[in-house]
N, C-alpha and C positions, 0 to 999 in steps of 0.2 A: 504494500500500500504506500502510495506517495504521501509524504508529509504535507499537511495542510493546516494552515492557521488563518481563520477568517474571524474578524471582529466587526460586527455590524450593529447599528442602532435600529431597534425595531419599534420605536415609539414609546413603549413603557418599560423596556429593558434592553440591555446589551446582550446580544447573542454571540457566543463563542463556539466555533466549530474547530476542534483540535484533533486531528487524526495523524496517525503514523508513529514514528519513533520519537521518543522524548529523551532529552538530556537537559543539563542545567542551562545551556544557551537557549534552548527552546523555551524552557520555563521563564527565563528572563525576558525573552521577547514577548511571550504570551502575556505576562502580567504587566509589562510596560505598555503594550498595546491596549489592554483592558483599562488600565488606569487612565491613559490618554483619552480613550473614547468616553469613559465615564465623566471625566472633567469637561470634555468638549460639549457633551450633550446634557450635562448636569443630571445624569441618570446613574444611580448606583445599585440598581437591580441587575444582577449578572446571571445569565443562564448559560452554562457550559455543557456542550454535548461532545463527548470524546469517544474515539475508537482508537485506542492506543495499541500499537503493535509491539513496541518495546518500551516498557516503562522506565522512568528514571531510577537510579540506584537510591537506596535508603538515605545515604549521606546527602544526596542532592535534594531529596524530598524534605529532609530535615532543615534545609536552608530556605525553604519557602517562606517562613515568617520574616526572614531578613529581606527577601524580595518585597513582601508586602510593606514592610517599613520603608524601604527605599523608594517605593512608588506611591506612598501615601494611602495605601489600602488599609482601612481601619473599620471601626464599628459602624460607620455610616453606610457601609456596603452591605448588601445582601447577596450572597453567592450560593447558587444552587447548581450542583454539578452531577452529571450522569456519565458514567463510564460504561460503554456498551460492550467492551471486551472483558469477559469474566477473568481472564488470565492476568489482566492489569489492575483489576479492582482492589486487590490487597494493598498495593502501593498507594492508591488514592485514599483508601481507608486510613492508612498510616498517616498520610499528609493531613487528612481531615482531623485526625486525633491530635496531631502536633499543633495545628492551628487552634483547635478548641482549647488545648492546654495553655495556650498563650492569650486566650480571650479574643482571638481573631475570627472573622466571619468565614463561613463556608460549611455547607452541608452536602452530603452525598446522598443521591437518590437512585432507586432501581430503574425508574422510567422517566422519560421526559414529561409525561403527564403529571406524575407526582411532583416533580421539580417545579413545573409551572404553577401547579396548585399552591404549593408552599410559597413560591416567590411572588406570585401575582394574585392569588386568591381565586383563580378560575382557570378552566382548561382552555 
C-alpha cells in the first residue's frame, strides 16, 4: 500500500486519512499538518481514519506527546481515531494510553461511525 496522508477541513471537523507505513517522520508530518489545519480553520475536532501497514516502533509512539506539545495540540482538541488494520491496532492503543496518561486528547474507536458519534454527536 502506498503511503498517504490527507488532511482536509470538512466543515465541522478535520478529516485525516493516514495509510501505509508509519515512522517518526510520518508522525511528525501528520501532527504538524493536523495542527496547521486546525488553526487555519479554527476547528479542533479531528477524525483520523488509518490503514497502517507498518506501525511505528514503541519508542516512536512514546514520543507522540512531545509532538503534541511542539505543535500546540492540547485539551482544546478532540481527537477520534480509527485504525482499520487489526495488526497495527496494538500500537495505536499504546499511543492512546500514553496520551491519556499525560492528560492529552485522543480516543481510539473500532469504527468510523462510533468515532463520528463521539466526536460530532451524530452519524
